[in-house]
BALOBA-1460 file (C-alpha; in Angstrom, 3 decimals):
// residues 372
<rec num="1" residu="m" x="31.212" y="54.988" z="-5.132"/>
<rec num="2" residu="k" x="28.621" y="57.511" z="-5.907"/>
<rec num="3" residu="n" x="25.114" y="56.324" z="-7.855"/>
<rec num="4" residu="i" x="24.217" y="58.649" z="-11.445"/>
<rec num="5" residu="i" x="22.423" y="61.186" z="-8.849"/>
<rec num="6" residu="g" x="25.678" y="61.440" z="-7.017"/>
<rec num="7" residu="h" x="24.277" y="60.437" z="-3.859"/>
<rec num="8" residu="k" x="27.715" y="57.720" z="-2.107"/>
<rec num="9" residu="v" x="26.318" y="54.286" z="-1.511"/>
<rec num="10" residu="n" x="28.257" y="51.098" z="0.166"/>
<rec num="11" residu="p" x="29.962" y="49.749" z="-2.621"/>
<rec num="12" residu="p" x="28.757" y="46.035" z="-3.156"/>
<rec num="13" residu="s" x="30.880" y="43.243" z="-0.779"/>
<rec num="14" residu="l" x="28.991" y="40.511" z="1.715"/>
<rec num="15" residu="p" x="27.356" y="41.454" z="4.679"/>
<rec num="16" residu="e" x="29.530" y="41.496" z="7.166"/>
<rec num="17" residu="k" x="28.787" y="38.282" z="9.647"/>
<rec num="18" residu="l" x="28.235" y="36.402" z="6.465"/>
<rec num="19" residu="e" x="32.031" y="37.521" z="5.423"/>
<rec num="20" residu="d" x="33.331" y="36.682" z="8.890"/>
<rec num="21" residu="f" x="31.575" y="33.435" z="8.682"/>
<rec num="22" residu="i" x="33.091" y="32.235" z="5.633"/>
<rec num="23" residu="f" x="36.580" y="33.485" z="6.070"/>
<rec num="24" residu="n" x="37.077" y="33.165" z="9.958"/>
<rec num="25" residu="d" x="34.984" y="30.107" z="10.576"/>
<rec num="26" residu="l" x="34.547" y="27.856" z="7.434"/>
<rec num="27" residu="l" x="38.435" y="28.387" z="5.821"/>
<rec num="28" residu="k" x="39.600" y="28.776" z="8.541"/>
<rec num="29" residu="d" x="42.512" y="26.232" z="8.118"/>
<rec num="30" residu="f" x="42.176" y="26.708" z="4.152"/>
<rec num="31" residu="q" x="45.695" y="26.153" z="2.420"/>
<rec num="32" residu="g" x="44.743" y="25.568" z="-0.344"/>
<rec num="33" residu="k" x="45.457" y="27.873" z="-4.066"/>
<rec num="34" residu="l" x="42.651" y="30.151" z="-4.924"/>
<rec num="35" residu="p" x="41.438" y="28.635" z="-8.528"/>
<rec num="36" residu="d" x="40.897" y="30.621" z="-11.853"/>
<rec num="37" residu="y" x="38.475" y="30.152" z="-14.094"/>
<rec num="38" residu="k" x="39.882" y="27.518" z="-15.935"/>
<rec num="39" residu="d" x="39.866" y="25.511" z="-12.530"/>
<rec num="40" residu="v" x="36.257" y="25.884" z="-11.916"/>
<rec num="41" residu="r" x="34.909" y="24.385" z="-15.964"/>
<rec num="42" residu="d" x="33.966" y="21.401" z="-13.790"/>
<rec num="43" residu="t" x="33.172" y="21.847" z="-10.205"/>
<rec num="44" residu="l" x="31.446" y="18.259" z="-9.805"/>
<rec num="45" residu="k" x="34.857" y="16.981" z="-8.874"/>
<rec num="46" residu="e" x="35.986" y="19.119" z="-6.539"/>
<rec num="47" residu="d" x="37.166" y="18.029" z="-3.644"/>
<rec num="48" residu="e" x="37.492" y="19.482" z="0.105"/>
<rec num="49" residu="t" x="40.615" y="21.506" z="-0.950"/>
<rec num="50" residu="e" x="38.617" y="22.832" z="-4.641"/>
<rec num="51" residu="v" x="35.221" y="23.855" z="-2.958"/>
<rec num="52" residu="k" x="36.602" y="25.943" z="-0.135"/>
<rec num="53" residu="g" x="38.912" y="27.867" z="-2.608"/>
<rec num="54" residu="y" x="36.053" y="28.003" z="-4.763"/>
<rec num="55" residu="l" x="34.165" y="28.950" z="-1.472"/>
<rec num="56" residu="a" x="36.657" y="32.085" z="-1.194"/>
<rec num="57" residu="k" x="37.025" y="33.475" z="-4.838"/>
<rec num="58" residu="y" x="33.886" y="32.778" z="-6.089"/>
<rec num="59" residu="f" x="30.988" y="32.790" z="-3.416"/>
<rec num="60" residu="p" x="31.217" y="36.685" z="-3.496"/>
<rec num="61" residu="r" x="30.755" y="37.358" z="-6.609"/>
<rec num="62" residu="s" x="27.350" y="35.381" z="-7.103"/>
<rec num="63" residu="f" x="26.133" y="36.661" z="-3.824"/>
<rec num="64" residu="v" x="26.871" y="39.989" z="-5.007"/>
<rec num="65" residu="e" x="25.869" y="39.525" z="-8.680"/>
<rec num="66" residu="a" x="22.385" y="37.990" z="-7.123"/>
<rec num="67" residu="k" x="21.434" y="40.619" z="-4.143"/>
<rec num="68" residu="e" x="21.825" y="43.133" z="-7.150"/>
<rec num="69" residu="i" x="19.641" y="42.166" z="-9.556"/>
<rec num="70" residu="c" x="17.137" y="41.178" z="-7.227"/>
<rec num="71" residu="k" x="18.049" y="44.520" z="-5.251"/>
<rec num="72" residu="d" x="17.734" y="46.459" z="-8.781"/>
<rec num="73" residu="l" x="14.317" y="43.967" z="-9.259"/>
<rec num="74" residu="f" x="12.698" y="44.493" z="-5.761"/>
<rec num="75" residu="n" x="12.774" y="48.425" z="-6.226"/>
<rec num="76" residu="a" x="10.243" y="48.134" z="-9.275"/>
<rec num="77" residu="k" x="6.997" y="49.358" z="-7.674"/>
<rec num="78" residu="i" x="4.253" y="46.394" z="-9.687"/>
<rec num="79" residu="i" x="7.423" y="43.485" z="-8.571"/>
<rec num="80" residu="n" x="7.631" y="44.453" z="-4.070"/>
<rec num="81" residu="e" x="4.154" y="44.246" z="-4.170"/>
<rec num="82" residu="t" x="3.907" y="41.413" z="-6.165"/>
<rec num="83" residu="f" x="5.995" y="39.555" z="-3.186"/>
<rec num="84" residu="k" x="4.417" y="41.448" z="-0.830"/>
<rec num="85" residu="d" x="1.750" y="40.081" z="-1.347"/>
<rec num="86" residu="k" x="2.400" y="36.115" z="-1.294"/>
<rec num="87" residu="k" x="2.690" y="34.414" z="2.075"/>
<rec num="88" residu="d" x="4.771" y="32.014" z="0.781"/>
<rec num="89" residu="i" x="7.913" y="32.687" z="-1.346"/>
<rec num="90" residu="n" x="8.856" y="29.083" z="-3.401"/>
<rec num="91" residu="i" x="12.248" y="28.985" z="-5.024"/>
<rec num="92" residu="l" x="14.373" y="26.873" z="-7.237"/>
<rec num="93" residu="d" x="17.698" y="27.249" z="-7.607"/>
<rec num="94" residu="i" x="19.869" y="25.083" z="-10.371"/>
<rec num="95" residu="g" x="23.281" y="24.233" z="-10.432"/>
<rec num="96" residu="s" x="23.371" y="26.543" z="-7.064"/>
<rec num="97" residu="g" x="26.739" y="25.412" z="-6.139"/>
<rec num="98" residu="s" x="27.897" y="26.797" z="-2.168"/>
<rec num="99" residu="g" x="24.918" y="28.846" z="-2.700"/>
<rec num="100" residu="g" x="26.709" y="32.131" z="-3.037"/>
<rec num="101" residu="n" x="22.933" y="33.117" z="-5.235"/>
<rec num="102" residu="l" x="20.840" y="31.585" z="-2.974"/>
<rec num="103" residu="m" x="22.150" y="34.601" z="-0.138"/>
<rec num="104" residu="g" x="22.191" y="37.418" z="-2.327"/>
<rec num="105" residu="l" x="18.831" y="36.211" z="-3.293"/>
<rec num="106" residu="l" x="17.991" y="35.823" z="0.393"/>
<rec num="107" residu="y" x="18.755" y="38.942" z="1.689"/>
<rec num="108" residu="c" x="17.479" y="40.515" z="-0.493"/>
<rec num="109" residu="l" x="13.865" y="39.649" z="0.387"/>
<rec num="110" residu="k" x="14.914" y="39.527" z="3.827"/>
<rec num="111" residu="d" x="16.232" y="44.200" z="3.181"/>
<rec num="112" residu="k" x="12.175" y="43.907" z="1.249"/>
<rec num="113" residu="i" x="9.943" y="41.592" z="0.885"/>
<rec num="114" residu="f" x="10.352" y="39.320" z="4.402"/>
<rec num="115" residu="d" x="7.928" y="39.836" z="7.777"/>
<rec num="116" residu="n" x="7.182" y="37.301" z="10.284"/>
<rec num="117" residu="k" x="4.090" y="35.196" z="8.182"/>
<rec num="118" residu="k" x="6.037" y="34.491" z="4.938"/>
<rec num="119" residu="n" x="7.098" y="30.877" z="4.791"/>
<rec num="120" residu="v" x="10.262" y="30.344" z="2.479"/>
<rec num="121" residu="w" x="10.758" y="27.737" z="0.691"/>
<rec num="122" residu="i" x="13.850" y="26.759" z="-1.377"/>
<rec num="123" residu="v" x="14.599" y="23.692" z="-3.733"/>
<rec num="124" residu="s" x="18.432" y="23.442" z="-4.868"/>
<rec num="125" residu="i" x="19.858" y="21.187" z="-7.432"/>
<rec num="126" residu="d" x="23.435" y="20.569" z="-7.570"/>
<rec num="127" residu="g" x="26.182" y="17.721" z="-7.828"/>
<rec num="128" residu="n" x="29.042" y="18.417" z="-5.977"/>
<rec num="129" residu="k" x="28.124" y="17.293" z="-2.294"/>
<rec num="130" residu="l" x="30.367" y="19.260" z="-0.415"/>
<rec num="131" residu="a" x="29.230" y="22.229" z="-2.386"/>
<rec num="132" residu="l" x="25.323" y="22.056" z="-1.096"/>
<rec num="133" residu="k" x="27.252" y="20.848" z="2.189"/>
<rec num="134" residu="y" x="28.811" y="24.699" z="3.494"/>
<rec num="135" residu="q" x="25.304" y="26.003" z="1.437"/>
<rec num="136" residu="e" x="23.559" y="24.169" z="4.436"/>
<rec num="137" residu="r" x="25.593" y="25.542" z="6.838"/>
<rec num="138" residu="m" x="25.153" y="29.039" z="5.653"/>
<rec num="139" residu="i" x="21.482" y="28.742" z="5.280"/>
<rec num="140" residu="k" x="21.614" y="27.337" z="8.422"/>
<rec num="141" residu="e" x="23.229" y="29.894" z="10.208"/>
<rec num="142" residu="f" x="21.626" y="33.101" z="8.611"/>
<rec num="143" residu="f" x="18.736" y="31.806" z="7.520"/>
<rec num="144" residu="p" x="17.403" y="29.312" z="10.508"/>
<rec num="145" residu="y" x="13.767" y="30.110" z="9.276"/>
<rec num="146" residu="v" x="14.094" y="28.584" z="6.063"/>
<rec num="147" residu="l" x="12.982" y="25.244" z="4.764"/>
<rec num="148" residu="l" x="15.605" y="23.999" z="2.178"/>
<rec num="149" residu="r" x="15.827" y="20.358" z="0.506"/>
<rec num="150" residu="q" x="18.754" y="19.444" z="-1.365"/>
<rec num="151" residu="e" x="19.184" y="17.145" z="-4.361"/>
<rec num="152" residu="k" x="22.392" y="15.920" z="-5.223"/>
<rec num="153" residu="r" x="21.782" y="15.402" z="-9.380"/>
<rec num="154" residu="i" x="25.004" y="14.699" z="-11.882"/>
<rec num="155" residu="f" x="23.082" y="14.901" z="-15.462"/>
<rec num="156" residu="k" x="24.513" y="12.661" z="-18.028"/>
<rec num="157" residu="g" x="22.779" y="14.431" z="-21.135"/>
<rec num="158" residu="s" x="20.092" y="17.403" z="-21.372"/>
<rec num="159" residu="e" x="17.283" y="14.927" z="-22.208"/>
<rec num="160" residu="d" x="18.337" y="13.549" z="-19.340"/>
<rec num="161" residu="f" x="18.079" y="17.100" z="-17.463"/>
<rec num="162" residu="r" x="14.447" y="17.582" z="-18.375"/>
<rec num="163" residu="d" x="13.688" y="14.188" z="-17.491"/>
<rec num="164" residu="e" x="15.213" y="14.770" z="-14.079"/>
<rec num="165" residu="m" x="14.130" y="18.116" z="-13.401"/>
<rec num="166" residu="n" x="10.872" y="17.204" z="-13.776"/>
<rec num="167" residu="k" x="10.993" y="14.207" z="-11.145"/>
<rec num="168" residu="i" x="12.536" y="16.295" z="-9.105"/>
<rec num="169" residu="v" x="9.841" y="19.892" z="-8.804"/>
<rec num="170" residu="s" x="6.930" y="17.282" z="-9.470"/>
<rec num="171" residu="s" x="3.641" y="19.423" z="-9.570"/>
<rec num="172" residu="n" x="5.703" y="22.238" z="-7.231"/>
<rec num="173" residu="r" x="4.887" y="26.334" z="-8.944"/>
<rec num="174" residu="f" x="7.903" y="28.490" z="-7.973"/>
<rec num="175" residu="d" x="7.906" y="32.265" z="-7.593"/>
<rec num="176" residu="v" x="11.443" y="32.442" z="-8.624"/>
<rec num="177" residu="i" x="13.579" y="29.780" z="-10.376"/>
<rec num="178" residu="m" x="17.663" y="30.598" z="-10.299"/>
<rec num="179" residu="c" x="20.213" y="28.846" z="-12.816"/>
<rec num="180" residu="f" x="23.136" y="31.057" z="-12.344"/>
<rec num="181" residu="q" x="26.536" y="29.606" z="-13.937"/>
<rec num="182" residu="f" x="25.489" y="26.287" z="-14.739"/>
<rec num="183" residu="v" x="25.024" y="25.362" z="-18.391"/>
<rec num="184" residu="n" x="28.372" y="26.711" z="-19.221"/>
<rec num="185" residu="e" x="30.208" y="23.917" z="-17.123"/>
<rec num="186" residu="f" x="29.019" y="21.896" z="-19.297"/>
<rec num="187" residu="y" x="29.754" y="23.566" z="-22.098"/>
<rec num="188" residu="r" x="33.434" y="24.672" z="-21.574"/>
<rec num="189" residu="k" x="35.114" y="21.492" z="-20.255"/>
<rec num="190" residu="d" x="36.984" y="19.691" z="-22.636"/>
<rec num="191" residu="f" x="35.672" y="20.864" z="-25.770"/>
<rec num="192" residu="p" x="33.608" y="20.070" z="-28.075"/>
<rec num="193" residu="s" x="32.325" y="16.540" z="-27.069"/>
<rec num="194" residu="p" x="30.439" y="17.953" z="-23.436"/>
<rec num="195" residu="y" x="28.717" y="20.622" z="-25.643"/>
<rec num="196" residu="l" x="27.528" y="17.723" z="-28.076"/>
<rec num="197" residu="n" x="26.031" y="15.896" z="-25.426"/>
<rec num="198" residu="f" x="23.978" y="18.516" z="-23.865"/>
<rec num="199" residu="p" x="22.794" y="20.912" z="-26.871"/>
<rec num="200" residu="s" x="20.622" y="23.034" z="-26.265"/>
<rec num="201" residu="l" x="20.337" y="23.358" z="-22.221"/>
<rec num="202" residu="y" x="19.497" y="26.871" z="-21.988"/>
<rec num="203" residu="f" x="16.644" y="25.930" z="-23.878"/>
<rec num="204" residu="y" x="15.838" y="23.377" z="-21.658"/>
<rec num="205" residu="v" x="16.290" y="25.102" z="-18.958"/>
<rec num="206" residu="t" x="14.072" y="28.003" z="-20.208"/>
<rec num="207" residu="k" x="11.049" y="25.597" z="-21.106"/>
<rec num="208" residu="l" x="11.455" y="23.965" z="-17.865"/>
<rec num="209" residu="a" x="11.518" y="27.949" z="-15.957"/>
<rec num="210" residu="d" x="8.133" y="28.052" z="-18.291"/>
<rec num="211" residu="k" x="6.849" y="25.245" z="-17.203"/>
<rec num="212" residu="y" x="7.701" y="25.808" z="-13.448"/>
<rec num="213" residu="l" x="7.472" y="29.206" z="-12.947"/>
<rec num="214" residu="e" x="4.351" y="30.664" z="-10.748"/>
<rec num="215" residu="k" x="2.322" y="33.146" z="-13.306"/>
<rec num="216" residu="d" x="4.157" y="36.173" z="-11.134"/>
<rec num="217" residu="g" x="7.310" y="34.790" z="-10.206"/>
<rec num="218" residu="l" x="10.651" y="35.610" z="-11.989"/>
<rec num="219" residu="f" x="13.266" y="33.137" z="-13.774"/>
<rec num="220" residu="i" x="16.550" y="34.614" z="-12.970"/>
<rec num="221" residu="l" x="19.190" y="32.705" z="-15.852"/>
<rec num="222" residu="s" x="22.899" y="34.206" z="-15.167"/>
<rec num="223" residu="d" x="26.307" y="33.054" z="-16.683"/>
<rec num="224" residu="v" x="29.230" y="34.016" z="-17.457"/>
<rec num="225" residu="t" x="30.640" y="35.617" z="-20.797"/>
<rec num="226" residu="e" x="33.672" y="32.990" z="-22.345"/>
<rec num="227" residu="k" x="33.883" y="31.483" z="-25.632"/>
<rec num="228" residu="i" x="34.370" y="27.741" z="-25.506"/>
<rec num="229" residu="d" x="35.824" y="27.680" z="-28.530"/>
<rec num="230" residu="e" x="38.367" y="29.901" z="-29.048"/>
<rec num="231" residu="n" x="38.612" y="29.655" z="-32.747"/>
<rec num="232" residu="d" x="34.835" y="30.939" z="-33.104"/>
<rec num="233" residu="d" x="33.408" y="34.416" z="-31.828"/>
<rec num="234" residu="k" x="29.607" y="33.197" z="-32.212"/>
<rec num="235" residu="s" x="30.903" y="30.601" z="-29.063"/>
<rec num="236" residu="f" x="30.202" y="33.173" z="-26.284"/>
<rec num="237" residu="i" x="28.139" y="32.379" z="-24.029"/>
<rec num="238" residu="p" x="26.012" y="34.923" z="-24.435"/>
<rec num="239" residu="k" x="25.547" y="34.448" z="-28.112"/>
<rec num="240" residu="l" x="24.287" y="30.711" z="-27.349"/>
<rec num="241" residu="m" x="22.230" y="31.690" z="-25.213"/>
<rec num="242" residu="n" x="20.594" y="33.913" z="-27.017"/>
<rec num="243" residu="y" x="20.368" y="32.004" z="-30.510"/>
<rec num="244" residu="e" x="19.160" y="28.877" z="-27.930"/>
<rec num="245" residu="i" x="17.004" y="31.208" z="-26.412"/>
<rec num="246" residu="f" x="15.549" y="33.748" z="-29.115"/>
<rec num="247" residu="p" x="13.684" y="30.983" z="-31.326"/>
<rec num="248" residu="i" x="11.779" y="29.509" z="-28.701"/>
<rec num="249" residu="m" x="10.572" y="33.635" z="-27.091"/>
<rec num="250" residu="g" x="8.166" y="32.732" z="-30.280"/>
<rec num="251" residu="q" x="6.121" y="30.265" z="-29.496"/>
<rec num="252" residu="p" x="2.412" y="30.069" z="-28.683"/>
<rec num="253" residu="e" x="3.009" y="26.878" z="-26.341"/>
<rec num="254" residu="m" x="5.475" y="29.721" z="-24.504"/>
<rec num="255" residu="d" x="3.914" y="31.679" z="-21.605"/>
<rec num="256" residu="l" x="7.832" y="33.709" z="-21.038"/>
<rec num="257" residu="k" x="8.812" y="36.942" z="-21.930"/>
<rec num="258" residu="c" x="12.142" y="39.026" z="-21.464"/>
<rec num="259" residu="v" x="11.476" y="41.585" z="-18.794"/>
<rec num="260" residu="i" x="15.520" y="42.588" z="-18.997"/>
<rec num="261" residu="p" x="17.583" y="43.329" z="-21.024"/>
<rec num="262" residu="f" x="15.792" y="45.901" z="-22.413"/>
<rec num="263" residu="s" x="17.261" y="45.320" z="-25.477"/>
<rec num="264" residu="c" x="15.298" y="42.479" z="-25.548"/>
<rec num="265" residu="a" x="12.528" y="42.910" z="-24.064"/>
<rec num="266" residu="f" x="11.239" y="46.229" z="-26.751"/>
<rec num="267" residu="w" x="12.961" y="45.150" z="-29.454"/>
<rec num="268" residu="y" x="12.893" y="41.176" z="-30.076"/>
<rec num="269" residu="e" x="10.400" y="40.935" z="-33.001"/>
<rec num="270" residu="k" x="12.518" y="43.190" z="-35.137"/>
<rec num="271" residu="c" x="15.936" y="41.167" z="-33.975"/>
<rec num="272" residu="s" x="17.455" y="39.442" z="-36.882"/>
<rec num="273" residu="d" x="20.963" y="39.165" z="-35.298"/>
<rec num="274" residu="y" x="20.535" y="38.059" z="-31.689"/>
<rec num="275" residu="d" x="22.780" y="34.961" z="-32.290"/>
<rec num="276" residu="n" x="26.071" y="37.379" z="-32.984"/>
<rec num="277" residu="c" x="24.896" y="39.678" z="-29.996"/>
<rec num="278" residu="f" x="27.532" y="39.869" z="-27.289"/>
<rec num="279" residu="q" x="25.552" y="40.932" z="-24.284"/>
<rec num="280" residu="q" x="27.598" y="41.568" z="-20.495"/>
<rec num="281" residu="k" x="27.742" y="43.179" z="-17.594"/>
<rec num="282" residu="i" x="30.364" y="44.240" z="-15.241"/>
<rec num="283" residu="f" x="30.497" y="44.354" z="-11.120"/>
<rec num="284" residu="n" x="32.915" y="44.984" z="-8.757"/>
<rec num="285" residu="v" x="33.226" y="43.593" z="-5.705"/>
<rec num="286" residu="y" x="35.189" y="44.151" z="-2.028"/>
<rec num="287" residu="y" x="36.071" y="42.219" z="0.608"/>
<rec num="288" residu="k" x="36.895" y="43.741" z="4.229"/>
<rec num="289" residu="n" x="39.015" y="40.553" z="4.931"/>
<rec num="290" residu="e" x="41.745" y="42.280" z="2.973"/>
<rec num="291" residu="g" x="44.694" y="40.285" z="4.844"/>
<rec num="292" residu="w" x="43.388" y="37.185" z="3.303"/>
<rec num="293" residu="f" x="43.699" y="37.948" z="0.514"/>
<rec num="294" residu="r" x="46.937" y="39.222" z="0.191"/>
<rec num="295" residu="d" x="48.854" y="37.075" z="2.107"/>
<rec num="296" residu="r" x="47.198" y="34.154" z="-1.042"/>
<rec num="297" residu="g" x="49.370" y="36.812" z="-3.742"/>
<rec num="298" residu="e" x="45.075" y="37.740" z="-4.486"/>
<rec num="299" residu="e" x="43.643" y="41.607" z="-4.443"/>
<rec num="300" residu="a" x="41.162" y="42.000" z="-2.231"/>
<rec num="301" residu="k" x="38.986" y="43.546" z="-4.587"/>
<rec num="302" residu="k" x="38.015" y="41.954" z="-8.050"/>
<rec num="303" residu="m" x="35.991" y="42.407" z="-11.333"/>
<rec num="304" residu="f" x="33.868" y="40.702" z="-12.410"/>
<rec num="305" residu="k" x="31.692" y="39.379" z="-15.752"/>
<rec num="306" residu="f" x="28.056" y="37.978" z="-16.507"/>
<rec num="307" residu="v" x="25.486" y="37.793" z="-18.988"/>
<rec num="308" residu="y" x="21.636" y="37.553" z="-17.738"/>
<rec num="309" residu="k" x="18.149" y="37.195" z="-18.302"/>
<rec num="310" residu="i" x="14.969" y="37.987" z="-16.856"/>
<rec num="311" residu="f" x="12.530" y="36.836" z="-17.799"/>
<rec num="312" residu="a" x="8.504" y="36.520" z="-16.506"/>
<rec num="313" residu="h" x="5.127" y="35.097" z="-17.427"/>
<rec num="314" residu="k" x="3.386" y="37.726" z="-20.068"/>
<rec num="315" residu="n" x="1.121" y="39.082" z="-17.548"/>
<rec num="316" residu="l" x="3.432" y="40.264" z="-15.129"/>
<rec num="317" residu="a" x="6.297" y="40.570" z="-18.287"/>
<rec num="318" residu="g" x="3.330" y="43.505" z="-19.714"/>
<rec num="319" residu="k" x="2.841" y="44.992" z="-16.711"/>
<rec num="320" residu="i" x="6.426" y="45.370" z="-15.301"/>
<rec num="321" residu="l" x="7.720" y="46.951" z="-19.223"/>
<rec num="322" residu="s" x="4.297" y="49.186" z="-19.207"/>
<rec num="323" residu="q" x="6.118" y="51.200" z="-16.282"/>
<rec num="324" residu="f" x="8.843" y="52.315" z="-18.573"/>
<rec num="325" residu="e" x="9.909" y="54.302" z="-22.356"/>
<rec num="326" residu="k" x="11.143" y="52.151" z="-25.017"/>
<rec num="327" residu="k" x="14.305" y="53.524" z="-25.885"/>
<rec num="328" residu="d" x="15.908" y="53.421" z="-29.595"/>
<rec num="329" residu="i" x="19.639" y="52.814" z="-27.999"/>
<rec num="330" residu="y" x="19.920" y="50.382" z="-25.090"/>
<rec num="331" residu="k" x="24.031" y="49.320" z="-24.193"/>
<rec num="332" residu="v" x="24.149" y="46.398" z="-23.717"/>
<rec num="333" residu="s" x="28.090" y="45.881" z="-22.929"/>
<rec num="334" residu="k" x="30.745" y="47.662" z="-22.932"/>
<rec num="335" residu="r" x="31.856" y="48.256" z="-26.551"/>
<rec num="336" residu="n" x="28.102" y="47.232" z="-28.376"/>
<rec num="337" residu="f" x="24.429" y="48.435" z="-28.453"/>
<rec num="338" residu="c" x="21.184" y="47.676" z="-29.442"/>
<rec num="339" residu="y" x="20.046" y="50.287" z="-31.408"/>
<rec num="340" residu="k" x="16.216" y="49.863" z="-32.471"/>
<rec num="341" residu="g" x="16.796" y="45.853" z="-32.352"/>
<rec num="342" residu="g" x="19.952" y="46.223" z="-34.687"/>
<rec num="343" residu="r" x="23.622" y="45.172" z="-32.459"/>
<rec num="344" residu="k" x="26.137" y="48.643" z="-33.616"/>
<rec num="345" residu="s" x="29.705" y="49.398" z="-32.071"/>
<rec num="346" residu="e" x="29.558" y="53.249" z="-30.810"/>
<rec num="347" residu="r" x="31.040" y="55.122" z="-33.635"/>
<rec num="348" residu="d" x="27.828" y="53.149" z="-36.276"/>
<rec num="349" residu="i" x="25.526" y="55.298" z="-33.415"/>
<rec num="350" residu="p" x="23.414" y="57.899" z="-35.551"/>
<rec num="351" residu="s" x="25.051" y="61.742" z="-34.336"/>
<rec num="352" residu="g" x="22.899" y="63.379" z="-32.197"/>
<rec num="353" residu="k" x="21.941" y="59.932" z="-30.862"/>
<rec num="354" residu="q" x="24.399" y="59.678" z="-27.884"/>
<rec num="355" residu="q" x="22.545" y="60.860" z="-25.197"/>
<rec num="356" residu="n" x="20.149" y="58.896" z="-25.494"/>
<rec num="357" residu="i" x="21.571" y="55.174" z="-24.399"/>
<rec num="358" residu="a" x="19.557" y="53.597" z="-22.018"/>
<rec num="359" residu="d" x="21.585" y="50.848" z="-20.128"/>
<rec num="360" residu="a" x="19.621" y="46.998" z="-20.793"/>
<rec num="361" residu="f" x="19.451" y="46.322" z="-17.701"/>
<rec num="362" residu="t" x="18.375" y="47.753" z="-15.218"/>
<rec num="363" residu="l" x="14.811" y="48.851" z="-13.639"/>
<rec num="364" residu="s" x="15.098" y="51.594" z="-11.934"/>
<rec num="365" residu="s" x="17.487" y="54.685" z="-12.669"/>
<rec num="366" residu="l" x="17.595" y="55.363" z="-9.270"/>
<rec num="367" residu="n" x="19.564" y="52.295" z="-8.004"/>
<rec num="368" residu="e" x="23.717" y="51.625" z="-7.329"/>
<rec num="369" residu="q" x="24.592" y="51.951" z="-11.064"/>
<rec num="370" residu="n" x="27.120" y="49.241" z="-11.461"/>
<rec num="371" residu="e" x="30.472" y="49.885" z="-14.616"/>
<rec num="372" residu="i" x="28.437" y="47.651" z="-17.241"/>
């Protein structure tokens, strides 16, 4: 694999010691089957074997996703300097599961930000006690200095989520708020009943972040890209995310501003088709323990697809975006483009403009580039 300037780069994978710990220790006696995407519509009820199957198949993907996103963020000078100036780093992870994205963030912070004087505090929230157990084991094994507070919560509806989260976080403020592959479970399982119980959950998560994110913090919202209703093209998760979040971005009481995708950051005011805009990023994750997967009829290289948005309060967002030139065209998925705020397919892009297409998701042009 090469980056855009032709240098060899390491393919996205778990650190060797972490991968060995997972597959040779935590999963040493695992005899179950690995789940597919239909099996993970509702992870709250997973038993020990099912949690281990999820750990094997989906933890590495969440890890790689978070680490690659955060690596790109912390390579930006303004963000790197902002976090290096912090004495403490407080993290809130909503729907943290077994901790894939948390571990990805921690490894990235260790590479880019940490020194011996920093205190790291985590509030980790999930509804599955077994997933939290494995998360705790890994954090204690590889980041013993991190102060971890876990909260097991099962939410009954969107308003219950809002009320319970306000109780949990109370007067705290966070430097990083993460919410990875959380909302989709409430929308996808046994559709449409849970969706009706959790209307506008992306809205509530974003409002929560606006309230509890530090003024110089980052909010990362990520999810899968499937439909929740096979008969409705507007039910793709990225479209629902846009539908719930875009209208509140212009409200006077909201101080959050989108930083990534650039298409949303720069062309928000001109966008009239946000609820029909499909955005998607594609990564590959590589495993060193290939034999472990072959024994179970699985490939040790997996492509995975997701959508994510990154927000900051307006002052920091303005500083970040001031470092980048506004482009006319951004690629937001494999076949979809944003042209001056309008949704376009490749054939709709004006002639002569194809050479000026920018990646909507990447802050640094010198970073390792994964396929959109």
